PDBQT receptor file of N, H, CA, C and O in Angstrom, charges set to zero:
ATOM      1  N   UNK A   1    -183.500 166.974 -71.922  1.00  0.00    +0.000 N 
ATOM      2  CA  UNK A   1    -182.438 166.673 -70.947  1.00  0.00    +0.000 C 
ATOM      3  C   UNK A   1    -181.231 167.597 -71.140  1.00  0.00    +0.000 C 
ATOM      4  O   UNK A   1    -180.394 167.733 -70.248  1.00  0.00    +0.000 OA
ATOM      5  N   UNK A   2    -181.153 168.228 -72.310  1.00  0.00    +0.000 N 
ATOM      6  H   UNK A   2    -181.833 168.118 -73.035  1.00  0.00    +0.000 HD
ATOM      7  CA  UNK A   2    -180.025 169.134 -72.571  1.00  0.00    +0.000 C 
ATOM      8  C   UNK A   2    -180.062 170.362 -71.647  1.00  0.00    +0.000 C 
ATOM      9  O   UNK A   2    -179.023 170.748 -71.111  1.00  0.00    +0.000 OA
ATOM     10  N   UNK A   3    -181.241 170.986 -71.450  1.00  0.00    +0.000 N 
ATOM     11  H   UNK A   3    -182.085 170.673 -71.885  1.00  0.00    +0.000 HD
ATOM     12  CA  UNK A   3    -181.257 172.137 -70.531  1.00  0.00    +0.000 C 
ATOM     13  C   UNK A   3    -180.825 171.759 -69.118  1.00  0.00    +0.000 C 
ATOM     14  O   UNK A   3    -180.166 172.543 -68.435  1.00  0.00    +0.000 OA
ATOM     15  N   UNK A   4    -181.192 170.568 -68.686  1.00  0.00    +0.000 N 
ATOM     16  H   UNK A   4    -181.727 169.931 -69.240  1.00  0.00    +0.000 HD
ATOM     17  CA  UNK A   4    -180.813 170.098 -67.352  1.00  0.00    +0.000 C 
ATOM     18  C   UNK A   4    -179.296 169.970 -67.250  1.00  0.00    +0.000 C 
ATOM     19  O   UNK A   4    -178.697 170.357 -66.247  1.00  0.00    +0.000 OA
ATOM     20  N   UNK A   5    -178.682 169.421 -68.300  1.00  0.00    +0.000 N 
ATOM     21  H   UNK A   5    -179.169 169.106 -69.115  1.00  0.00    +0.000 HD
ATOM     22  CA  UNK A   5    -177.237 169.253 -68.338  1.00  0.00    +0.000 C 
ATOM     23  C   UNK A   5    -176.544 170.606 -68.274  1.00  0.00    +0.000 C 
ATOM     24  O   UNK A   5    -175.558 170.777 -67.558  1.00  0.00    +0.000 OA
ATOM     25  N   UNK A   6    -177.072 171.573 -69.036  1.00  0.00    +0.000 N 
ATOM     26  H   UNK A   6    -177.873 171.434 -69.619  1.00  0.00    +0.000 HD
ATOM     27  CA  UNK A   6    -176.512 172.932 -69.026  1.00  0.00    +0.000 C 
ATOM     28  C   UNK A   6    -176.624 173.528 -67.636  1.00  0.00    +0.000 C 
ATOM     29  O   UNK A   6    -175.701 174.190 -67.160  1.00  0.00    +0.000 OA
ATOM     30  N   UNK A   7    -177.753 173.294 -66.987  1.00  0.00    +0.000 N 
ATOM     31  H   UNK A   7    -178.502 172.756 -67.373  1.00  0.00    +0.000 HD
ATOM     32  CA  UNK A   7    -177.991 173.814 -65.640  1.00  0.00    +0.000 C 
ATOM     33  C   UNK A   7    -176.967 173.245 -64.669  1.00  0.00    +0.000 C 
ATOM     34  O   UNK A   7    -176.423 173.972 -63.838  1.00  0.00    +0.000 OA
ATOM     35  N   UNK A   8    -176.704 171.950 -64.770  1.00  0.00    +0.000 N 
ATOM     36  H   UNK A   8    -177.146 171.359 -65.445  1.00  0.00    +0.000 HD
ATOM     37  CA  UNK A   8    -175.724 171.295 -63.896  1.00  0.00    +0.000 C 
ATOM     38  C   UNK A   8    -174.350 171.920 -64.096  1.00  0.00    +0.000 C 
ATOM     39  O   UNK A   8    -173.631 172.176 -63.130  1.00  0.00    +0.000 OA
ATOM     40  N   UNK A   9    -173.985 172.164 -65.359  1.00  0.00    +0.000 N 
ATOM     41  H   UNK A   9    -174.569 171.955 -66.144  1.00  0.00    +0.000 HD
ATOM     42  CA  UNK A   9    -172.681 172.768 -65.641  1.00  0.00    +0.000 C 
ATOM     43  C   UNK A   9    -172.608 174.190 -65.118  1.00  0.00    +0.000 C 
ATOM     44  O   UNK A   9    -171.576 174.613 -64.598  1.00  0.00    +0.000 OA
ATOM     45  N   UNK A  10    -173.698 174.927 -65.254  1.00  0.00    +0.000 N 
ATOM     46  H   UNK A  10    -174.537 174.583 -65.676  1.00  0.00    +0.000 HD
ATOM     47  CA  UNK A  10    -173.736 176.301 -64.736  1.00  0.00    +0.000 C 
ATOM     48  C   UNK A  10    -173.520 176.307 -63.225  1.00  0.00    +0.000 C 
ATOM     49  O   UNK A  10    -172.777 177.136 -62.699  1.00  0.00    +0.000 OA
ATOM     50  N   UNK A  11    -174.171 175.379 -62.537  1.00  0.00    +0.000 N 
ATOM     51  H   UNK A  11    -174.774 174.706 -62.964  1.00  0.00    +0.000 HD
ATOM     52  CA  UNK A  11    -174.026 175.282 -61.081  1.00  0.00    +0.000 C 
ATOM     53  C   UNK A  11    -172.580 174.951 -60.723  1.00  0.00    +0.000 C 
ATOM     54  O   UNK A  11    -172.005 175.536 -59.805  1.00  0.00    +0.000 OA
ATOM     55  N   UNK A  12    -172.003 174.010 -61.459  1.00  0.00    +0.000 N 
ATOM     56  H   UNK A  12    -172.470 173.535 -62.206  1.00  0.00    +0.000 HD
ATOM     57  CA  UNK A  12    -170.614 173.614 -61.192  1.00  0.00    +0.000 C 
ATOM     58  C   UNK A  12    -169.662 174.775 -61.421  1.00  0.00    +0.000 C 
ATOM     59  O   UNK A  12    -168.752 175.004 -60.625  1.00  0.00    +0.000 OA
ATOM     60  N   UNK A  13    -169.870 175.508 -62.510  1.00  0.00    +0.000 N 
ATOM     61  H   UNK A  13    -170.609 175.321 -63.157  1.00  0.00    +0.000 HD
ATOM     62  CA  UNK A  13    -169.004 176.648 -62.827  1.00  0.00    +0.000 C 
ATOM     63  C   UNK A  13    -169.149 177.726 -61.764  1.00  0.00    +0.000 C 
ATOM     64  O   UNK A  13    -168.156 178.310 -61.329  1.00  0.00    +0.000 OA
ATOM     65  N   UNK A  14    -170.384 177.991 -61.343  1.00  0.00    +0.000 N 
ATOM     66  H   UNK A  14    -171.190 177.517 -61.696  1.00  0.00    +0.000 HD
ATOM     67  CA  UNK A  14    -170.617 178.990 -60.294  1.00  0.00    +0.000 C 
ATOM     68  C   UNK A  14    -169.910 178.596 -59.007  1.00  0.00    +0.000 C 
ATOM     69  O   UNK A  14    -169.292 179.433 -58.349  1.00  0.00    +0.000 OA
ATOM     70  N   UNK A  15    -170.001 177.324 -58.651  1.00  0.00    +0.000 N 
ATOM     71  H   UNK A  15    -170.503 176.643 -59.185  1.00  0.00    +0.000 HD
ATOM     72  CA  UNK A  15    -169.361 176.817 -57.437  1.00  0.00    +0.000 C 
ATOM     73  C   UNK A  15    -167.844 176.950 -57.538  1.00  0.00    +0.000 C 
ATOM     74  O   UNK A  15    -167.185 177.380 -56.592  1.00  0.00    +0.000 OA
ATOM     75  N   UNK A  16    -167.300 176.577 -58.692  1.00  0.00    +0.000 N 
ATOM     76  H   UNK A  16    -167.835 176.227 -59.460  1.00  0.00    +0.000 HD
ATOM     77  CA  UNK A  16    -165.853 176.669 -58.904  1.00  0.00    +0.000 C 
ATOM     78  C   UNK A  16    -165.387 178.114 -58.787  1.00  0.00    +0.000 C 
ATOM     79  O   UNK A  16    -164.364 178.386 -58.159  1.00  0.00    +0.000 OA
ATOM     80  N   UNK A  17    -166.130 179.044 -59.384  1.00  0.00    +0.000 N 
ATOM     81  H   UNK A  17    -166.961 178.823 -59.894  1.00  0.00    +0.000 HD
ATOM     82  CA  UNK A  17    -165.780 180.462 -59.307  1.00  0.00    +0.000 C 
ATOM     83  C   UNK A  17    -165.834 180.946 -57.869  1.00  0.00    +0.000 C 
ATOM     84  O   UNK A  17    -164.960 181.689 -57.420  1.00  0.00    +0.000 OA
ATOM     85  N   UNK A  18    -166.868 180.520 -57.147  1.00  0.00    +0.000 N 
ATOM     86  H   UNK A  18    -167.577 179.917 -57.511  1.00  0.00    +0.000 HD
ATOM     87  CA  UNK A  18    -167.042 180.907 -55.745  1.00  0.00    +0.000 C 
ATOM     88  C   UNK A  18    -165.828 180.462 -54.920  1.00  0.00    +0.000 C 
ATOM     89  O   UNK A  18    -165.287 181.231 -54.127  1.00  0.00    +0.000 OA
ATOM     90  N   UNK A  19    -165.413 179.208 -55.122  1.00  0.00    +0.000 N 
ATOM     91  H   UNK A  19    -165.853 178.583 -55.766  1.00  0.00    +0.000 HD
ATOM     92  CA  UNK A  19    -164.267 178.660 -54.394  1.00  0.00    +0.000 C 
ATOM     93  C   UNK A  19    -162.994 179.409 -54.772  1.00  0.00    +0.000 C 
ATOM     94  O   UNK A  19    -162.179 179.731 -53.907  1.00  0.00    +0.000 OA
ATOM     95  N   UNK A  20    -162.821 179.690 -56.081  1.00  0.00    +0.000 N 
ATOM     96  H   UNK A  20    -163.484 179.429 -56.784  1.00  0.00    +0.000 HD
ATOM     97  CA  UNK A  20    -161.634 180.416 -56.532  1.00  0.00    +0.000 C 
ATOM     98  C   UNK A  20    -161.559 181.795 -55.905  1.00  0.00    +0.000 C 
ATOM     99  O   UNK A  20    -160.490 182.236 -55.482  1.00  0.00    +0.000 OA
ATOM    100  N   UNK A  21    -162.701 182.478 -55.845  1.00  0.00    +0.000 N 
ATOM    101  H   UNK A  21    -163.569 182.120 -56.188  1.00  0.00    +0.000 HD
ATOM    102  CA  UNK A  21    -162.739 183.822 -55.261  1.00  0.00    +0.000 C 
ATOM    103  C   UNK A  21    -162.371 183.759 -53.786  1.00  0.00    +0.000 C 
ATOM    104  O   UNK A  21    -161.620 184.602 -53.294  1.00  0.00    +0.000 OA
ATOM    105  N   UNK A  22    -162.900 182.759 -53.076  1.00  0.00    +0.000 N 
ATOM    106  H   UNK A  22    -163.511 182.074 -53.475  1.00  0.00    +0.000 HD
ATOM    107  CA  UNK A  22    -162.579 182.615 -51.647  1.00  0.00    +0.000 C 
ATOM    108  C   UNK A  22    -161.092 182.336 -51.455  1.00  0.00    +0.000 C 
ATOM    109  O   UNK A  22    -160.463 182.899 -50.560  1.00  0.00    +0.000 OA
ATOM    110  N   UNK A  23    -160.528 181.463 -52.299  1.00  0.00    +0.000 N 
ATOM    111  H   UNK A  23    -161.039 181.006 -53.026  1.00  0.00    +0.000 HD
ATOM    112  CA  UNK A  23    -159.102 181.151 -52.202  1.00  0.00    +0.000 C 
ATOM    113  C   UNK A  23    -158.268 182.389 -52.474  1.00  0.00    +0.000 C 
ATOM    114  O   UNK A  23    -157.267 182.639 -51.803  1.00  0.00    +0.000 OA
ATOM    115  N   UNK A  24    -158.703 183.179 -53.489  1.00  0.00    +0.000 N 
ATOM    116  H   UNK A  24    -159.517 182.976 -54.034  1.00  0.00    +0.000 HD
ATOM    117  CA  UNK A  24    -157.981 184.392 -53.846  1.00  0.00    +0.000 C 
ATOM    118  C   UNK A  24    -158.001 185.390 -52.690  1.00  0.00    +0.000 C 
ATOM    119  O   UNK A  24    -156.999 186.047 -52.407  1.00  0.00    +0.000 OA
ATOM    120  N   UNK A  25    -159.149 185.495 -52.029  1.00  0.00    +0.000 N 
ATOM    121  H   UNK A  25    -159.963 184.961 -52.259  1.00  0.00    +0.000 HD
ATOM    122  CA  UNK A  25    -159.267 186.397 -50.881  1.00  0.00    +0.000 C 
ATOM    123  C   UNK A  25    -158.353 185.942 -49.748  1.00  0.00    +0.000 C 
ATOM    124  O   UNK A  25    -157.650 186.751 -49.142  1.00  0.00    +0.000 OA
ATOM    125  N   UNK A  26    -158.371 184.634 -49.466  1.00  0.00    +0.000 N 
ATOM    126  H   UNK A  26    -158.942 183.977 -49.957  1.00  0.00    +0.000 HD
ATOM    127  CA  UNK A  26    -157.514 184.093 -48.405  1.00  0.00    +0.000 C 
ATOM    128  C   UNK A  26    -156.044 184.337 -48.723  1.00  0.00    +0.000 C 
ATOM    129  O   UNK A  26    -155.260 184.718 -47.854  1.00  0.00    +0.000 OA
ATOM    130  N   UNK A  27    -155.684 184.109 -49.997  1.00  0.00    +0.000 N 
ATOM    131  H   UNK A  27    -156.322 183.800 -50.703  1.00  0.00    +0.000 HD
ATOM    132  CA  UNK A  27    -154.306 184.316 -50.423  1.00  0.00    +0.000 C 
ATOM    133  C   UNK A  27    -153.927 185.784 -50.277  1.00  0.00    +0.000 C 
ATOM    134  O   UNK A  27    -152.820 186.110 -49.849  1.00  0.00    +0.000 OA
ATOM    135  N   UNK A  28    -154.856 186.665 -50.636  1.00  0.00    +0.000 N 
ATOM    136  H   UNK A  28    -155.755 186.401 -50.983  1.00  0.00    +0.000 HD
ATOM    137  CA  UNK A  28    -154.617 188.102 -50.505  1.00  0.00    +0.000 C 
ATOM    138  C   UNK A  28    -154.397 188.496 -49.058  1.00  0.00    +0.000 C 
ATOM    139  O   UNK A  28    -153.488 189.268 -48.752  1.00  0.00    +0.000 OA
ATOM    140  N   UNK A  29    -155.229 187.965 -48.160  1.00  0.00    +0.000 N 
ATOM    141  H   UNK A  29    -155.967 187.338 -48.408  1.00  0.00    +0.000 HD
ATOM    142  CA  UNK A  29    -155.076 188.251 -46.726  1.00  0.00    +0.000 C 
ATOM    143  C   UNK A  29    -153.720 187.745 -46.230  1.00  0.00    +0.000 C 
ATOM    144  O   UNK A  29    -153.011 188.446 -45.507  1.00  0.00    +0.000 OA
ATOM    145  N   UNK A  30    -153.371 186.525 -46.624  1.00  0.00    +0.000 N 
ATOM    146  H   UNK A  30    -153.947 185.955 -47.211  1.00  0.00    +0.000 HD
ATOM    147  CA  UNK A  30    -152.103 185.934 -46.191  1.00  0.00    +0.000 C 
ATOM    148  C   UNK A  30    -150.923 186.770 -46.678  1.00  0.00    +0.000 C 
ATOM    149  O   UNK A  30    -150.000 187.059 -45.917  1.00  0.00    +0.000 OA
ATOM    150  N   UNK A  31    -150.964 187.156 -47.955  1.00  0.00    +0.000 N 
ATOM    151  H   UNK A  31    -151.715 186.921 -48.573  1.00  0.00    +0.000 HD
ATOM    152  CA  UNK A  31    -149.865 187.943 -48.520  1.00  0.00    +0.000 C 
ATOM    153  C   UNK A  31    -149.750 189.301 -47.852  1.00  0.00    +0.000 C 
ATOM    154  O   UNK A  31    -148.644 189.760 -47.562  1.00  0.00    +0.000 OA
ATOM    155  N   UNK A  32    -150.881 189.947 -47.605  1.00  0.00    +0.000 N 
ATOM    156  H   UNK A  32    -151.779 189.575 -47.840  1.00  0.00    +0.000 HD
ATOM    157  CA  UNK A  32    -150.836 191.270 -46.970  1.00  0.00    +0.000 C 
ATOM    158  C   UNK A  32    -150.324 191.156 -45.531  1.00  0.00    +0.000 C 
ATOM    159  O   UNK A  32    -149.599 192.027 -45.051  1.00  0.00    +0.000 OA
ATOM    160  N   UNK A  33    -150.711 190.068 -44.848  1.00  0.00    +0.000 N 
ATOM    161  H   UNK A  33    -151.301 189.361 -45.238  1.00  0.00    +0.000 HD
ATOM    162  CA  UNK A  33    -150.237 189.856 -43.476  1.00  0.00    +0.000 C 
ATOM    163  C   UNK A  33    -148.719 189.662 -43.476  1.00  0.00    +0.000 C 
ATOM    164  O   UNK A  33    -148.014 190.232 -42.644  1.00  0.00    +0.000 OA
ATOM    165  N   UNK A  34    -148.231 188.863 -44.405  1.00  0.00    +0.000 N 
ATOM    166  H   UNK A  34    -148.805 188.400 -45.081  1.00  0.00    +0.000 HD
ATOM    167  CA  UNK A  34    -146.789 188.617 -44.514  1.00  0.00    +0.000 C 
ATOM    168  C   UNK A  34    -146.065 189.916 -44.860  1.00  0.00    +0.000 C 
ATOM    169  O   UNK A  34    -145.012 190.217 -44.298  1.00  0.00    +0.000 OA
ATOM    170  N   UNK A  35    -146.639 190.683 -45.790  1.00  0.00    +0.000 N 
ATOM    171  H   UNK A  35    -147.495 190.439 -46.247  1.00  0.00    +0.000 HD
ATOM    172  CA  UNK A  35    -146.027 191.951 -46.195  1.00  0.00    +0.000 C 
ATOM    173  C   UNK A  35    -145.941 192.913 -45.012  1.00  0.00    +0.000 C 
ATOM    174  O   UNK A  35    -144.925 193.581 -44.821  1.00  0.00    +0.000 OA
ATOM    175  N   UNK A  36    -147.014 192.980 -44.220  1.00  0.00    +0.000 N 
ATOM    176  H   UNK A  36    -147.839 192.437 -44.376  1.00  0.00    +0.000 HD
ATOM    177  CA  UNK A  36    -147.026 193.857 -43.040  1.00  0.00    +0.000 C 
ATOM    178  C   UNK A  36    -145.958 193.424 -42.043  1.00  0.00    +0.000 C 
ATOM    179  O   UNK A  36    -145.253 194.262 -41.481  1.00  0.00    +0.000 OA
ATOM    180  N   UNK A  37    -145.838 192.111 -41.821  1.00  0.00    +0.000 N 
ATOM    181  H   UNK A  37    -146.411 191.430 -42.277  1.00  0.00    +0.000 HD
ATOM    182  CA  UNK A  37    -144.819 191.593 -40.899  1.00  0.00    +0.000 C 
ATOM    183  C   UNK A  37    -143.426 191.950 -41.402  1.00  0.00    +0.000 C 
ATOM    184  O   UNK A  37    -142.566 192.379 -40.633  1.00  0.00    +0.000 OA
ATOM    185  N   UNK A  38    -143.215 191.768 -42.706  1.00  0.00    +0.000 N 
ATOM    186  H   UNK A  38    -143.914 191.420 -43.331  1.00  0.00    +0.000 HD
ATOM    187  CA  UNK A  38    -141.915 192.086 -43.289  1.00  0.00    +0.000 C 
ATOM    188  C   UNK A  38    -141.604 193.564 -43.123  1.00  0.00    +0.000 C 
ATOM    189  O   UNK A  38    -140.481 193.930 -42.774  1.00  0.00    +0.000 OA
ATOM    190  N   UNK A  39    -142.594 194.417 -43.372  1.00  0.00    +0.000 N 
ATOM    191  H   UNK A  39    -143.506 194.120 -43.656  1.00  0.00    +0.000 HD
ATOM    192  CA  UNK A  39    -142.394 195.860 -43.247  1.00  0.00    +0.000 C 
ATOM    193  C   UNK A  39    -142.029 196.237 -41.820  1.00  0.00    +0.000 C 
ATOM    194  O   UNK A  39    -141.094 197.006 -41.594  1.00  0.00    +0.000 OA
ATOM    195  N   UNK A  40    -142.770 195.693 -40.854  1.00  0.00    +0.000 N 
ATOM    196  H   UNK A  40    -143.529 195.069 -41.037  1.00  0.00    +0.000 HD
ATOM    197  CA  UNK A  40    -142.501 196.018 -39.447  1.00  0.00    +0.000 C 
ATOM    198  C   UNK A  40    -141.119 195.492 -39.038  1.00  0.00    +0.000 C 
ATOM    199  O   UNK A  40    -140.405 196.136 -38.270  1.00  0.00    +0.000 OA
ATOM    200  N   UNK A  41    -140.755 194.324 -39.555  1.00  0.00    +0.000 N 
ATOM    201  H   UNK A  41    -141.336 193.801 -40.179  1.00  0.00    +0.000 HD
ATOM    202  CA  UNK A  41    -139.444 193.748 -39.251  1.00  0.00    +0.000 C 
ATOM    203  C   UNK A  41    -138.335 194.637 -39.816  1.00  0.00    +0.000 C 
ATOM    204  O   UNK A  41    -137.341 194.908 -39.142  1.00  0.00    +0.000 OA
ATOM    205  N   UNK A  42    -138.519 195.095 -41.079  1.00  0.00    +0.000 N 
ATOM    206  H   UNK A  42    -139.327 194.875 -41.626  1.00  0.00    +0.000 HD
ATOM    207  CA  UNK A  42    -137.532 195.971 -41.725  1.00  0.00    +0.000 C 
ATOM    208  C   UNK A  42    -137.412 197.284 -40.955  1.00  0.00    +0.000 C 
ATOM    209  O   UNK A  42    -136.311 197.794 -40.748  1.00  0.00    +0.000 OA
ATOM    210  N   UNK A  43    -138.552 197.823 -40.535  1.00  0.00    +0.000 N 
ATOM    211  H   UNK A  43    -139.446 197.408 -40.703  1.00  0.00    +0.000 HD
ATOM    212  CA  UNK A  43    -138.536 199.075 -39.769  1.00  0.00    +0.000 C 
ATOM    213  C   UNK A  43    -137.795 198.896 -38.448  1.00  0.00    +0.000 C 
ATOM    214  O   UNK A  43    -136.982 199.736 -38.062  1.00  0.00    +0.000 OA
ATOM    215  N   UNK A  44    -138.080 197.800 -37.763  1.00  0.00    +0.000 N 
ATOM    216  H   UNK A  44    -138.740 197.117 -38.076  1.00  0.00    +0.000 HD
ATOM    217  CA  UNK A  44    -137.409 197.527 -36.480  1.00  0.00    +0.000 C 
ATOM    218  C   UNK A  44    -135.899 197.402 -36.683  1.00  0.00    +0.000 C 
ATOM    219  O   UNK A  44    -135.109 197.913 -35.889  1.00  0.00    +0.000 OA
ATOM    220  N   UNK A  45    -135.516 196.716 -37.753  1.00  0.00    +0.000 N 
ATOM    221  H   UNK A  45    -136.158 196.301 -38.398  1.00  0.00    +0.000 HD
ATOM    222  CA  UNK A  45    -134.092 196.526 -38.040  1.00  0.00    +0.000 C 
ATOM    223  C   UNK A  45    -133.415 197.862 -38.355  1.00  0.00    +0.000 C 
ATOM    224  O   UNK A  45    -132.295 198.120 -37.915  1.00  0.00    +0.000 OA
ATOM    225  N   UNK A  46    -134.104 198.699 -39.117  1.00  0.00    +0.000 N 
ATOM    226  H   UNK A  46    -135.014 198.490 -39.475  1.00  0.00    +0.000 HD
ATOM    227  CA  UNK A  46    -133.495 199.968 -39.525  1.00  0.00    +0.000 C 
ATOM    228  C   UNK A  46    -133.417 200.962 -38.365  1.00  0.00    +0.000 C 
ATOM    229  O   UNK A  46    -132.547 201.833 -38.342  1.00  0.00    +0.000 OA
ATOM    230  N   UNK A  47    -134.344 200.823 -37.393  1.00  0.00    +0.000 N 
ATOM    231  H   UNK A  47    -135.050 200.116 -37.412  1.00  0.00    +0.000 HD
ATOM    232  CA  UNK A  47    -134.340 201.724 -36.230  1.00  0.00    +0.000 C 
ATOM    233  C   UNK A  47    -133.153 201.399 -35.321  1.00  0.00    +0.000 C 
ATOM    234  O   UNK A  47    -132.539 202.304 -34.755  1.00  0.00    +0.000 OA
ATOM    235  N   UNK A  48    -132.828 200.101 -35.179  1.00  0.00    +0.000 N 
ATOM    236  H   UNK A  48    -133.327 199.366 -35.638  1.00  0.00    +0.000 HD
ATOM    237  CA  UNK A  48    -131.746 199.689 -34.269  1.00  0.00    +0.000 C 
ATOM    238  C   UNK A  48    -130.376 200.155 -34.766  1.00  0.00    +0.000 C 
ATOM    239  O   UNK A  48    -129.363 199.892 -34.119  1.00  0.00    +0.000 OA
TER     240      UNK A  48
């Protein structure tokens, strides 16, 4: 039963890593989008 328990933990860890990676990607997209908006806003302000 020990190998089965290890297998369950491996699956859980893999799932957790998968979710973390997806969250990190989403966060990266959000941050880059915000950064781009800020840059365009700064450029517009400096042009005026």
